[in-house]
BALOBA-1460 file (C-alpha; in Angstrom, 3 decimals):
// residues 337
<rec num="1" residu="m" x="0.000" y="0.000" z="0.000"/>
<rec num="2" residu="v" x="1.257" y="3.466" z="-0.929"/>
<rec num="3" residu="g" x="0.319" y="6.526" z="1.117"/>
<rec num="4" residu="r" x="-0.593" y="9.978" z="-0.141"/>
<rec num="5" residu="s" x="3.021" y="11.108" z="0.212"/>
<rec num="6" residu="g" x="4.134" y="8.469" z="-2.284"/>
<rec num="7" residu="m" x="5.951" y="6.480" z="0.407"/>
<rec num="8" residu="m" x="5.134" y="2.837" z="0.997"/>
<rec num="9" residu="t" x="2.929" y="2.216" z="4.057"/>
<rec num="10" residu="p" x="4.047" y="-1.324" z="4.903"/>
<rec num="11" residu="w" x="2.136" y="-3.964" z="6.802"/>
<rec num="12" residu="i" x="3.716" y="-5.203" z="10.039"/>
<rec num="13" residu="t" x="3.132" y="-8.941" z="9.799"/>
<rec num="14" residu="s" x="5.086" y="-10.230" z="12.813"/>
<rec num="15" residu="v" x="7.287" y="-8.955" z="15.624"/>
<rec num="16" residu="g" x="9.869" y="-10.145" z="18.119"/>
<rec num="17" residu="a" x="11.133" y="-8.423" z="21.255"/>
<rec num="18" residu="r" x="12.903" y="-8.813" z="24.566"/>
<rec num="19" residu="c" x="13.730" y="-6.433" z="27.387"/>
<rec num="20" residu="s" x="13.789" y="-6.351" z="31.176"/>
<rec num="21" residu="v" x="10.064" y="-7.166" z="31.530"/>
<rec num="22" residu="g" x="9.842" y="-10.029" z="29.040"/>
<rec num="23" residu="l" x="11.741" y="-12.423" z="26.792"/>
<rec num="24" residu="s" x="9.173" y="-12.461" z="23.978"/>
<rec num="25" residu="a" x="7.004" y="-9.825" z="22.340"/>
<rec num="26" residu="l" x="3.921" y="-11.103" z="24.162"/>
<rec num="27" residu="q" x="5.708" y="-11.079" z="27.522"/>
<rec num="28" residu="v" x="6.998" y="-7.570" z="26.822"/>
<rec num="29" residu="g" x="3.524" y="-6.323" z="25.906"/>
<rec num="30" residu="l" x="1.940" y="-7.827" z="29.004"/>
<rec num="31" residu="g" x="4.820" y="-6.786" z="31.254"/>
<rec num="32" residu="m" x="4.632" y="-3.182" z="30.101"/>
<rec num="33" residu="r" x="0.859" y="-3.221" z="30.443"/>
<rec num="34" residu="a" x="1.243" y="-4.434" z="34.038"/>
<rec num="35" residu="d" x="4.026" y="-1.908" z="34.823"/>
<rec num="36" residu="l" x="6.461" y="-4.619" z="35.878"/>
<rec num="37" residu="v" x="9.451" y="-2.289" z="35.680"/>
<rec num="38" residu="e" x="11.933" y="-3.032" z="38.469"/>
<rec num="39" residu="p" x="15.394" y="-1.471" z="38.192"/>
<rec num="40" residu="r" x="17.969" y="-3.453" z="40.117"/>
<rec num="41" residu="s" x="21.547" y="-2.890" z="41.201"/>
<rec num="42" residu="c" x="24.106" y="-4.398" z="38.855"/>
<rec num="43" residu="a" x="27.806" y="-5.267" z="38.997"/>
<rec num="44" residu="l" x="28.850" y="-1.922" z="37.498"/>
<rec num="45" residu="k" x="29.575" y="1.006" z="39.819"/>
<rec num="46" residu="n" x="29.632" y="4.765" z="39.496"/>
<rec num="47" residu="g" x="32.430" y="7.125" z="40.512"/>
<rec num="48" residu="r" x="31.298" y="7.043" z="44.155"/>
<rec num="49" residu="d" x="31.665" y="3.241" z="44.265"/>
<rec num="50" residu="e" x="27.880" y="2.815" z="44.329"/>
<rec num="51" residu="a" x="26.168" y="0.038" z="42.401"/>
<rec num="52" residu="v" x="24.318" y="1.376" z="39.367"/>
<rec num="53" residu="g" x="20.622" y="0.601" z="38.999"/>
<rec num="54" residu="m" x="19.570" y="-0.770" z="35.608"/>
<rec num="55" residu="c" x="16.701" y="-2.533" z="33.855"/>
<rec num="56" residu="r" x="18.558" y="-5.587" z="32.554"/>
<rec num="57" residu="v" x="17.454" y="-8.602" z="30.545"/>
<rec num="58" residu="g" x="17.621" y="-11.889" z="32.420"/>
<rec num="59" residu="g" x="19.945" y="-14.678" z="31.367"/>
<rec num="60" residu="l" x="22.877" y="-12.563" z="30.167"/>
<rec num="61" residu="g" x="26.201" y="-12.847" z="31.986"/>
<rec num="62" residu="r" x="27.456" y="-9.982" z="34.120"/>
<rec num="63" residu="d" x="30.757" y="-10.021" z="32.220"/>
<rec num="64" residu="v" x="29.240" y="-9.907" z="28.707"/>
<rec num="65" residu="f" x="29.567" y="-6.456" z="27.121"/>
<rec num="66" residu="g" x="29.545" y="-4.689" z="23.780"/>
<rec num="67" residu="y" x="29.177" y="-6.628" z="20.540"/>
<rec num="68" residu="k" x="28.628" y="-9.994" z="22.251"/>
<rec num="69" residu="r" x="25.893" y="-8.609" z="24.481"/>
<rec num="70" residu="l" x="24.064" y="-6.867" z="21.645"/>
<rec num="71" residu="l" x="24.228" y="-10.031" z="19.549"/>
<rec num="72" residu="a" x="22.899" y="-12.106" z="22.461"/>
<rec num="73" residu="l" x="20.010" y="-9.666" z="22.865"/>
<rec num="74" residu="a" x="19.182" y="-9.410" z="19.178"/>
<rec num="75" residu="a" x="19.386" y="-13.022" z="18.001"/>
<rec num="76" residu="p" x="16.407" y="-14.450" z="19.972"/>
<rec num="77" residu="a" x="14.192" y="-11.451" z="19.180"/>
<rec num="78" residu="l" x="14.981" y="-11.783" z="15.469"/>
<rec num="79" residu="r" x="14.214" y="-15.520" z="15.547"/>
<rec num="80" residu="e" x="10.849" y="-14.762" z="17.115"/>
<rec num="81" residu="a" x="9.964" y="-12.181" z="14.465"/>
<rec num="82" residu="l" x="10.920" y="-14.556" z="11.628"/>
<rec num="83" residu="r" x="9.196" y="-17.641" z="13.044"/>
<rec num="84" residu="p" x="5.937" y="-17.181" z="11.065"/>
<rec num="85" residu="v" x="7.736" y="-16.317" z="7.807"/>
<rec num="86" residu="v" x="7.752" y="-18.926" z="5.032"/>
<rec num="87" residu="p" x="11.003" y="-18.913" z="3.014"/>
<rec num="88" residu="s" x="10.749" y="-17.815" z="-0.614"/>
<rec num="89" residu="e" x="12.681" y="-19.455" z="-3.439"/>
<rec num="90" residu="n" x="12.900" y="-16.167" z="-5.325"/>
<rec num="91" residu="e" x="13.788" y="-13.527" z="-2.758"/>
<rec num="92" residu="r" x="15.651" y="-12.952" z="0.469"/>
<rec num="93" residu="w" x="14.999" y="-9.803" z="2.461"/>
<rec num="94" residu="p" x="17.428" y="-7.206" z="3.821"/>
<rec num="95" residu="l" x="17.788" y="-6.601" z="7.547"/>
<rec num="96" residu="l" x="17.998" y="-2.957" z="8.626"/>
<rec num="97" residu="l" x="19.334" y="-2.614" z="12.168"/>
<rec num="98" residu="a" x="19.394" y="0.458" z="14.429"/>
<rec num="99" residu="l" x="22.408" y="0.540" z="16.756"/>
<rec num="100" residu="p" x="23.832" y="2.882" z="19.434"/>
<rec num="101" residu="d" x="25.313" y="6.143" z="18.225"/>
<rec num="102" residu="a" x="28.757" y="5.665" z="16.714"/>
<rec num="103" residu="q" x="30.098" y="8.400" z="19.036"/>
<rec num="104" residu="r" x="29.269" y="6.430" z="22.178"/>
<rec num="105" residu="p" x="32.325" y="5.038" z="24.000"/>
<rec num="106" residu="d" x="31.265" y="1.398" z="23.604"/>
<rec num="107" residu="h" x="31.228" y="1.583" z="19.798"/>
<rec num="108" residu="e" x="33.368" y="-1.092" z="18.164"/>
<rec num="109" residu="p" x="34.422" y="-1.215" z="14.483"/>
<rec num="110" residu="h" x="32.767" y="-4.594" z="13.922"/>
<rec num="111" residu="y" x="29.366" y="-3.220" z="14.991"/>
<rec num="112" residu="r" x="29.100" y="-2.425" z="11.268"/>
<rec num="113" residu="s" x="28.935" y="-6.158" z="10.556"/>
<rec num="114" residu="m" x="26.215" y="-6.980" z="13.094"/>
<rec num="115" residu="a" x="23.318" y="-6.907" z="10.619"/>
<rec num="116" residu="t" x="25.293" y="-9.184" z="8.304"/>
<rec num="117" residu="a" x="26.086" y="-11.593" z="11.149"/>
<rec num="118" residu="l" x="22.427" y="-11.780" z="12.176"/>
<rec num="119" residu="a" x="21.256" y="-12.189" z="8.576"/>
<rec num="120" residu="n" x="23.722" y="-15.034" z="8.001"/>
<rec num="121" residu="e" x="21.977" y="-16.996" z="10.756"/>
<rec num="122" residu="h" x="18.814" y="-16.927" z="8.633"/>
<rec num="123" residu="g" x="20.264" y="-17.448" z="5.171"/>
<rec num="124" residu="q" x="17.034" y="-18.895" z="3.745"/>
<rec num="125" residu="l" x="15.138" y="-15.712" z="4.628"/>
<rec num="126" residu="l" x="17.560" y="-12.794" z="4.840"/>
<rec num="127" residu="d" x="19.983" y="-11.176" z="2.430"/>
<rec num="128" residu="a" x="23.237" y="-10.609" z="4.301"/>
<rec num="129" residu="k" x="24.786" y="-8.511" z="1.520"/>
<rec num="130" residu="g" x="21.812" y="-6.141" z="1.401"/>
<rec num="131" residu="s" x="21.590" y="-5.709" z="5.175"/>
<rec num="132" residu="q" x="22.539" y="-2.397" z="6.792"/>
<rec num="133" residu="v" x="23.210" y="-0.837" z="10.185"/>
<rec num="134" residu="v" x="22.169" y="2.670" z="11.244"/>
<rec num="135" residu="a" x="24.303" y="3.844" z="14.185"/>
<rec num="136" residu="q" x="22.280" y="6.921" z="15.179"/>
<rec num="137" residu="g" x="20.970" y="5.963" z="18.606"/>
<rec num="138" residu="h" x="17.308" y="6.443" z="19.502"/>
<rec num="139" residu="a" x="16.024" y="8.030" z="16.289"/>
<rec num="140" residu="g" x="17.775" y="5.377" z="14.217"/>
<rec num="141" residu="g" x="14.611" y="3.327" z="14.669"/>
<rec num="142" residu="v" x="12.699" y="5.810" z="12.527"/>
<rec num="143" residu="e" x="15.543" y="5.906" z="10.000"/>
<rec num="144" residu="v" x="15.326" y="2.135" z="9.408"/>
<rec num="145" residu="l" x="11.548" y="2.405" z="8.928"/>
<rec num="146" residu="q" x="12.079" y="5.073" z="6.289"/>
<rec num="147" residu="r" x="14.741" y="3.059" z="4.489"/>
<rec num="148" residu="a" x="12.494" y="-0.007" z="4.579"/>
<rec num="149" residu="s" x="9.621" y="1.936" z="3.007"/>
<rec num="150" residu="e" x="11.927" y="3.035" z="0.194"/>
<rec num="151" residu="l" x="13.069" y="-0.544" z="-0.443"/>
<rec num="152" residu="l" x="9.486" y="-1.819" z="-0.481"/>
<rec num="153" residu="l" x="8.441" y="0.943" z="-2.852"/>
<rec num="154" residu="a" x="11.351" y="-0.015" z="-5.103"/>
<rec num="155" residu="g" x="10.013" y="-3.558" z="-5.403"/>
<rec num="156" residu="a" x="11.138" y="-5.589" z="-2.388"/>
<rec num="157" residu="d" x="8.466" y="-7.981" z="-1.100"/>
<rec num="158" residu="g" x="9.637" y="-7.704" z="2.494"/>
<rec num="159" residu="v" x="12.154" y="-6.031" z="4.786"/>
<rec num="160" residu="v" x="13.047" y="-6.787" z="8.400"/>
<rec num="161" residu="v" x="13.799" y="-3.795" z="10.620"/>
<rec num="162" residu="g" x="14.910" y="-3.707" z="14.221"/>
<rec num="163" residu="g" x="17.041" y="-2.176" z="16.903"/>
<rec num="164" residu="v" x="19.249" y="-3.363" z="19.737"/>
<rec num="165" residu="d" x="20.987" y="-1.461" z="22.516"/>
<rec num="166" residu="s" x="22.405" y="-1.924" z="25.988"/>
<rec num="167" residu="f" x="23.838" y="0.574" z="28.447"/>
<rec num="168" residu="y" x="25.365" y="-2.300" z="30.426"/>
<rec num="169" residu="h" x="28.994" y="-1.506" z="29.645"/>
<rec num="170" residu="p" x="31.739" y="-0.139" z="31.960"/>
<rec num="171" residu="e" x="32.758" y="2.636" z="29.568"/>
<rec num="172" residu="v" x="29.166" y="3.728" z="28.952"/>
<rec num="173" residu="v" x="28.429" y="3.837" z="32.685"/>
<rec num="174" residu="r" x="31.588" y="5.894" z="33.271"/>
<rec num="175" residu="w" x="30.633" y="8.254" z="30.416"/>
<rec num="176" residu="l" x="27.102" y="8.763" z="31.749"/>
<rec num="177" residu="d" x="28.289" y="9.118" z="35.342"/>
<rec num="178" residu="e" x="30.854" y="11.787" z="34.484"/>
<rec num="179" residu="a" x="28.110" y="13.779" z="32.751"/>
<rec num="180" residu="y" x="25.772" y="13.360" z="35.776"/>
<rec num="181" residu="r" x="23.200" y="11.577" z="33.615"/>
<rec num="182" residu="l" x="22.655" y="8.461" z="35.721"/>
<rec num="183" residu="h" x="19.689" y="8.475" z="38.076"/>
<rec num="184" residu="a" x="20.855" y="8.697" z="41.707"/>
<rec num="185" residu="l" x="19.828" y="10.189" z="45.040"/>
<rec num="186" residu="h" x="21.838" y="13.343" z="44.357"/>
<rec num="187" residu="i" x="20.883" y="13.614" z="40.646"/>
<rec num="188" residu="d" x="17.211" y="14.430" z="40.243"/>
<rec num="189" residu="d" x="17.165" y="14.509" z="36.435"/>
<rec num="190" residu="g" x="19.198" y="11.408" z="35.599"/>
<rec num="191" residu="f" x="17.746" y="8.365" z="33.855"/>
<rec num="192" residu="v" x="17.666" y="4.624" z="34.493"/>
<rec num="193" residu="p" x="19.549" y="2.743" z="31.751"/>
<rec num="194" residu="g" x="18.120" y="-0.374" z="30.169"/>
<rec num="195" residu="e" x="18.661" y="-2.812" z="27.332"/>
<rec num="196" residu="a" x="16.410" y="-4.336" z="24.698"/>
<rec num="197" residu="a" x="16.059" y="-5.703" z="21.192"/>
<rec num="198" residu="a" x="13.021" y="-5.685" z="18.915"/>
<rec num="199" residu="f" x="12.305" y="-6.557" z="15.279"/>
<rec num="200" residu="l" x="9.434" y="-6.031" z="12.838"/>
<rec num="201" residu="v" x="8.726" y="-7.908" z="9.611"/>
<rec num="202" residu="l" x="7.415" y="-5.426" z="7.031"/>
<rec num="203" residu="r" x="5.605" y="-6.632" z="3.907"/>
<rec num="204" residu="t" x="3.982" y="-5.064" z="0.862"/>
<rec num="205" residu="q" x="1.073" y="-7.509" z="1.155"/>
<rec num="206" residu="r" x="-1.046" y="-8.169" z="4.199"/>
<rec num="207" residu="q" x="-0.505" y="-11.585" z="5.801"/>
<rec num="208" residu="k" x="-2.368" y="-13.686" z="8.331"/>
<rec num="209" residu="g" x="-1.770" y="-12.274" z="11.813"/>
<rec num="210" residu="t" x="-1.194" y="-8.703" z="10.617"/>
<rec num="211" residu="h" x="-2.318" y="-6.206" z="13.266"/>
<rec num="212" residu="a" x="-0.646" y="-2.948" z="12.211"/>
<rec num="213" residu="r" x="0.841" y="-0.911" z="9.408"/>
<rec num="214" residu="v" x="3.251" y="2.008" z="9.276"/>
<rec num="215" residu="i" x="1.402" y="4.946" z="7.734"/>
<rec num="216" residu="q" x="3.975" y="7.729" z="8.207"/>
<rec num="217" residu="s" x="7.569" y="8.297" z="9.258"/>
<rec num="218" residu="a" x="9.616" y="11.480" z="9.299"/>
<rec num="219" residu="l" x="13.044" y="12.689" z="10.444"/>
<rec num="220" residu="q" x="14.517" y="16.115" z="11.100"/>
<rec num="221" residu="d" x="17.590" y="17.611" z="12.772"/>
<rec num="222" residu="e" x="17.143" y="19.857" z="15.804"/>
<rec num="223" residu="a" x="18.917" y="23.122" z="14.969"/>
<rec num="224" residu="a" x="19.680" y="23.897" z="18.618"/>
<rec num="225" residu="m" x="21.791" y="20.731" z="18.847"/>
<rec num="226" residu="l" x="23.878" y="21.799" z="15.842"/>
<rec num="227" residu="d" x="24.339" y="25.470" z="16.755"/>
<rec num="228" residu="e" x="24.873" y="26.481" z="20.383"/>
<rec num="229" residu="e" x="23.608" y="29.986" z="19.611"/>
<rec num="230" residu="q" x="20.193" y="28.620" z="18.643"/>
<rec num="231" residu="p" x="17.671" y="28.464" z="21.516"/>
<rec num="232" residu="m" x="16.250" y="25.039" z="22.361"/>
<rec num="233" residu="i" x="12.572" y="25.437" z="21.462"/>
<rec num="234" residu="a" x="11.983" y="21.906" z="20.125"/>
<rec num="235" residu="a" x="11.594" y="23.193" z="16.580"/>
<rec num="236" residu="a" x="12.316" y="19.826" z="14.955"/>
<rec num="237" residu="m" x="9.941" y="17.683" z="17.007"/>
<rec num="238" residu="t" x="7.246" y="20.366" z="16.797"/>
<rec num="239" residu="a" x="7.547" y="20.297" z="12.994"/>
<rec num="240" residu="l" x="7.485" y="16.500" z="12.909"/>
<rec num="241" residu="f" x="4.248" y="16.345" z="14.881"/>
<rec num="242" residu="r" x="2.784" y="19.013" z="12.621"/>
<rec num="243" residu="d" x="3.776" y="17.102" z="9.487"/>
<rec num="244" residu="t" x="2.292" y="13.859" z="10.839"/>
<rec num="245" residu="q" x="-0.951" y="15.501" z="12.053"/>
<rec num="246" residu="g" x="0.090" y="14.959" z="15.656"/>
<rec num="247" residu="s" x="-2.542" y="17.330" z="17.034"/>
<rec num="248" residu="a" x="-5.065" y="14.541" z="16.346"/>
<rec num="249" residu="a" x="-3.110" y="12.032" z="18.449"/>
<rec num="250" residu="r" x="-4.933" y="10.249" z="21.239"/>
<rec num="251" residu="w" x="-2.080" y="7.857" z="21.939"/>
<rec num="252" residu="v" x="1.624" y="8.712" z="21.957"/>
<rec num="253" residu="m" x="4.595" y="6.549" z="22.899"/>
<rec num="254" residu="t" x="7.873" y="8.376" z="23.370"/>
<rec num="255" residu="d" x="11.436" y="7.669" z="24.483"/>
<rec num="256" residu="v" x="11.597" y="10.868" z="26.569"/>
<rec num="257" residu="n" x="13.505" y="9.981" z="29.719"/>
<rec num="258" residu="n" x="13.859" y="11.891" z="32.985"/>
<rec num="259" residu="e" x="16.613" y="14.252" z="31.821"/>
<rec num="260" residu="h" x="15.699" y="17.923" z="32.165"/>
<rec num="261" residu="q" x="16.471" y="18.859" z="28.566"/>
<rec num="262" residu="r" x="14.415" y="15.979" z="27.182"/>
<rec num="263" residu="r" x="11.427" y="16.815" z="29.403"/>
<rec num="264" residu="r" x="11.657" y="20.511" z="28.526"/>
<rec num="265" residu="e" x="11.750" y="19.733" z="24.814"/>
<rec num="266" residu="w" x="8.699" y="17.489" z="25.139"/>
<rec num="267" residu="r" x="6.716" y="20.151" z="27.005"/>
<rec num="268" residu="f" x="7.111" y="22.493" z="24.032"/>
<rec num="269" residu="v" x="5.720" y="19.822" z="21.711"/>
<rec num="270" residu="s" x="2.895" y="18.871" z="24.052"/>
<rec num="271" residu="f" x="1.717" y="22.462" z="24.512"/>
<rec num="272" residu="r" x="1.915" y="23.363" z="20.831"/>
<rec num="273" residu="h" x="-0.027" y="20.317" z="19.684"/>
<rec num="274" residu="d" x="-2.498" y="20.186" z="22.576"/>
<rec num="275" residu="l" x="-1.538" y="16.674" z="23.647"/>
<rec num="276" residu="g" x="-3.020" y="17.085" z="27.121"/>
<rec num="277" residu="a" x="-5.932" y="14.795" z="26.256"/>
<rec num="278" residu="a" x="-3.717" y="12.144" z="24.670"/>
<rec num="279" residu="q" x="-2.457" y="9.119" z="26.555"/>
<rec num="280" residu="v" x="1.303" y="9.666" z="26.557"/>
<rec num="281" residu="q" x="3.436" y="6.696" z="27.571"/>
<rec num="282" residu="r" x="7.137" y="7.170" z="28.226"/>
<rec num="283" residu="l" x="9.034" y="4.023" z="27.383"/>
<rec num="284" residu="p" x="11.904" y="4.686" z="29.862"/>
<rec num="285" residu="e" x="9.347" y="4.634" z="32.691"/>
<rec num="286" residu="k" x="8.355" y="1.118" z="31.604"/>
<rec num="287" residu="v" x="11.688" y="-0.543" z="30.786"/>
<rec num="288" residu="g" x="14.432" y="2.032" z="31.335"/>
<rec num="289" residu="d" x="16.065" y="3.929" z="28.484"/>
<rec num="290" residu="v" x="16.736" y="1.383" z="25.729"/>
<rec num="291" residu="g" x="18.406" y="3.705" z="23.205"/>
<rec num="292" residu="a" x="18.396" y="2.491" z="19.606"/>
<rec num="293" residu="a" x="15.878" y="-0.255" z="20.424"/>
<rec num="294" residu="s" x="13.245" y="2.308" z="21.485"/>
<rec num="295" residu="v" x="11.219" y="2.750" z="18.277"/>
<rec num="296" residu="p" x="11.135" y="-0.960" z="17.299"/>
<rec num="297" residu="l" x="10.221" y="-1.879" z="20.887"/>
<rec num="298" residu="m" x="7.402" y="0.683" z="21.002"/>
<rec num="299" residu="a" x="6.134" y="-0.570" z="17.633"/>
<rec num="300" residu="a" x="6.252" y="-4.208" z="18.759"/>
<rec num="301" residu="t" x="4.376" y="-3.288" z="21.941"/>
<rec num="302" residu="a" x="1.657" y="-1.465" z="20.000"/>
<rec num="303" residu="f" x="1.354" y="-4.493" z="17.686"/>
<rec num="304" residu="c" x="0.871" y="-6.796" z="20.694"/>
<rec num="305" residu="w" x="-1.637" y="-4.518" z="22.397"/>
<rec num="306" residu="w" x="-3.707" y="-4.293" z="19.227"/>
<rec num="307" residu="s" x="-3.607" y="-8.089" z="18.880"/>
<rec num="308" residu="l" x="-4.775" y="-8.446" z="22.507"/>
<rec num="309" residu="g" x="-7.430" y="-5.730" z="22.255"/>
<rec num="310" residu="c" x="-5.969" y="-3.617" z="25.074"/>
<rec num="311" residu="a" x="-4.526" y="-0.638" z="23.161"/>
<rec num="312" residu="p" x="-5.817" y="2.837" z="24.106"/>
<rec num="313" residu="a" x="-6.413" y="3.929" z="20.482"/>
<rec num="314" residu="s" x="-6.317" y="2.703" z="16.882"/>
<rec num="315" residu="k" x="-3.348" y="4.936" z="15.987"/>
<rec num="316" residu="v" x="-0.128" y="5.609" z="17.836"/>
<rec num="317" residu="w" x="2.534" y="8.268" z="17.324"/>
<rec num="318" residu="l" x="6.051" y="7.049" z="18.181"/>
<rec num="319" residu="s" x="8.451" y="9.890" z="18.931"/>
<rec num="320" residu="s" x="12.193" y="9.508" z="19.335"/>
<rec num="321" residu="s" x="15.152" y="11.799" z="20.047"/>
<rec num="322" residu="s" x="18.803" y="10.844" z="19.757"/>
<rec num="323" residu="d" x="21.487" y="12.352" z="21.991"/>
<rec num="324" residu="g" x="22.581" y="14.391" z="18.988"/>
<rec num="325" residu="a" x="20.423" y="16.401" z="16.610"/>
<rec num="326" residu="k" x="18.324" y="13.647" z="15.045"/>
<rec num="327" residu="r" x="14.594" y="13.605" z="15.857"/>
<rec num="328" residu="g" x="12.019" y="11.193" z="14.445"/>
<rec num="329" residu="v" x="8.308" y="10.364" z="14.465"/>
<rec num="330" residu="a" x="6.541" y="7.292" z="13.093"/>
<rec num="331" residu="v" x="2.782" y="6.741" z="12.999"/>
<rec num="332" residu="l" x="1.291" y="3.245" z="13.211"/>
<rec num="333" residu="e" x="-2.317" y="2.290" z="12.593"/>
<rec num="334" residu="q" x="-4.259" y="-0.729" z="13.791"/>
<rec num="335" residu="v" x="-5.395" y="-3.221" z="11.176"/>
<rec num="336" residu="t" x="-8.714" y="-4.878" z="11.951"/>
<rec num="337" residu="p" x="-9.491" y="-8.464" z="10.840"/>
């Protein structure tokens, strides 16, 4: 299906996810619905020799970091998303993967090969050579949706998109702690780090079990993050909600965490688009901040809630802001049987 803008509006035919409240998409959806969030102390410590609180995924070793940890998070979620897919003799699909920002201290050169490594595990379904990574942090989830729409419009039958991230890394904890960004008794605007992976199978044709479609996605750079002389008035996110008819939103999911700047930016958007009546759900309050996995995880959760009949509305606006300038919004719509 092609939208009025000329961009493909793909069907979401299956999903897979895991985070601190569940090891499958269904568990994640139910866990978030039940507010099962429970940050716990981990083996990593801050500069005051205090254990850092995190929302971690069960079953991963305390000494597993970086590439190995992201791969261990992503692989089961990808398998879940692909389980209903029947292999095609004629076509294999690309995997588009959102990863942490390349400027983050845990970035490793071979992160660039992660999508290829994951695709190689599913050689009958996925095209390793055509797979890509987008290392832009939070808003990278919207970027992969946009790229997928372009590939589908160009003739691909299907594309798999996803994101994976984890703040459980000594260098990342040190980096956040030195910037006073970690939630603590003496830091009232820090955030609780988390980790997650989520994947969506996007198709040009509706399939059995389809509960959602992507009807819009948009990206823009926030000028104030590129030029220190520009005031922070949330110009980019305000424009994105305007362009996606956000004033009509009755359900919004966002990755806004507890940091002062993020909350201030969101208030501008909320006031300008009269979102007071909308149900706004902040993902970091449910599972901690999960970085580049945020948009795919929010999309997978909406898919599950629509399938279970417990979603607050038939459309959801997913908003995402990277640490840098990139801002993104995607709009999903429920598909009824």
